[in-house]
C-alpha positions as CSV (number, residue, x, y, z in Angstrom):
1,X,101.1,117.6,188.9
2,X,101.8,119.1,185.4
3,X,103.3,121.9,186.5
4,X,106.1,119.8,188.5
5,X,106.6,117.6,185.8
6,X,106.9,120.3,183.3
7,X,109.2,122.4,185.6
8,X,111.7,119.1,185.8
9,X,111.5,118.1,182.2
10,X,110.9,121.1,180.0
11,X,111.6,124.9,182.1
12,X,114.6,123.6,184.5
13,X,116.6,122.8,180.9
14,X,115.5,125.7,179.5
15,X,116.2,128.2,182.2
16,X,120.1,126.5,182.1
17,X,120.1,127.3,178.4
18,X,119.1,130.8,179.4
19,X,121.7,131.0,182.2
20,X,124.4,130.0,180.1
21,X,123.2,132.5,177.1
22,X,124.1,135.2,180.0
23,X,127.7,134.1,180.0
24,X,128.3,133.5,176.0
25,X,126.7,136.9,175.9
26,X,129.5,138.6,177.9
27,X,132.1,136.5,176.1
28,X,130.7,137.9,172.8
29,X,131.0,141.3,174.5
30,X,134.7,141.1,175.3
31,X,135.2,139.7,172.0
32,X,134.0,143.1,170.7
33,X,136.2,144.9,172.9
34,X,139.1,143.2,172.1
35,X,138.3,143.5,168.5
36,X,138.1,147.5,169.0
37,X,141.2,147.8,171.1
38,X,142.7,145.5,168.5
39,X,142.3,147.6,165.6
40,X,143.1,151.2,167.6
41,X,146.2,149.6,168.4
42,X,147.1,148.7,164.8
43,X,145.9,151.9,163.5
44,X,148.7,153.4,166.0
45,X,151.3,151.4,165.0
46,X,150.5,151.9,161.5
47,X,150.5,155.6,162.0
48,X,153.7,155.4,164.0
49,X,155.5,153.1,160.6
50,X,154.6,155.9,158.7
51,X,156.0,158.9,161.0
52,X,158.7,157.1,162.2
53,X,159.9,154.7,159.8
54,X,163.6,154.2,161.9
55,X,162.0,152.0,163.9
56,X,160.0,150.2,161.5
57,X,160.9,146.5,162.7
58,X,159.7,147.3,166.4
59,X,156.3,148.5,165.2
60,X,155.9,145.4,162.3
61,X,156.9,143.2,165.5
62,X,154.0,144.7,167.4
63,X,151.7,144.4,164.8
64,X,152.9,141.0,164.3
65,X,152.3,139.9,168.2
66,X,148.8,141.7,168.0
67,X,147.8,140.0,165.2
68,X,148.5,136.5,166.8
69,X,147.2,137.4,170.1
70,X,143.6,138.8,168.3
71,X,143.7,135.3,166.1
72,X,143.9,133.3,169.3
73,X,141.2,135.1,171.0
74,X,138.9,135.3,167.7
75,X,139.8,130.8,167.6
76,X,138.7,131.0,171.2
77,X,135.3,132.5,170.5
78,X,134.6,130.6,167.4
79,X,134.9,127.5,169.5
80,X,132.3,128.7,172.1
81,X,130.2,129.5,169.5
82,X,130.6,125.8,168.2
83,X,130.0,124.7,171.7
84,X,127.1,126.6,172.3
85,X,125.4,126.2,169.2
86,X,125.7,122.3,170.1
87,X,124.6,122.6,173.2
88,X,121.4,124.3,172.1
89,X,120.4,121.7,169.8
90,X,120.8,119.1,172.6
91,X,119.0,121.2,175.1
92,X,116.1,122.0,172.6
93,X,116.2,118.1,172.0
94,X,116.4,117.3,175.6
95,X,113.1,119.9,175.9
96,X,111.1,118.4,173.5
97,X,111.7,115.1,175.1
98,X,110.9,116.4,178.6
99,X,107.4,117.5,177.2
100,X,106.5,114.6,175.8
101,X,107.4,112.7,178.7
102,X,105.6,115.1,180.5
103,X,102.7,114.3,179.0
104,X,103.2,111.3,179.3
105,X,103.6,111.2,183.0
106,X,100.4,113.4,183.3
107,X,98.1,111.2,181.7
108,X,99.4,108.1,183.0
109,X,98.9,109.9,186.6
110,X,95.7,111.6,185.8
111,X,93.7,109.1,183.6
112,X,95.3,105.7,184.5
113,X,97.0,105.4,181.2
114,X,97.8,107.3,178.1
115,X,94.9,109.0,176.4
116,X,93.5,106.4,173.7
117,X,93.0,103.5,175.2
118,X,95.1,100.9,177.6
119,X,94.4,102.5,180.7
120,X,91.8,101.7,183.5
121,X,88.2,101.9,183.2
């Protein structure tokens, strides 16, 4: 009985958190790839700016567009981090409350009431 109660009230919320964490880690890996791509593109454009100053406005426009795209992507990841942290705090609260509830249910069902009195003789 205790195993079922713990599973329902504690382990399932924690499992959902772990599964959600995998998605979040994929998002962070994508962020790293985007950052590396952005840095490589930026280096290339700066090199072109120095080697071909006649197309300066084109390269500067490319750099500006890439910077805006990278900033938008970074802001999205920052929002995701904040959301995951808030969800994690809530999940921990729910799991802890589930643990306490599980103990209460276990002691109520096995002893006729919570420990320390109030139960059946």
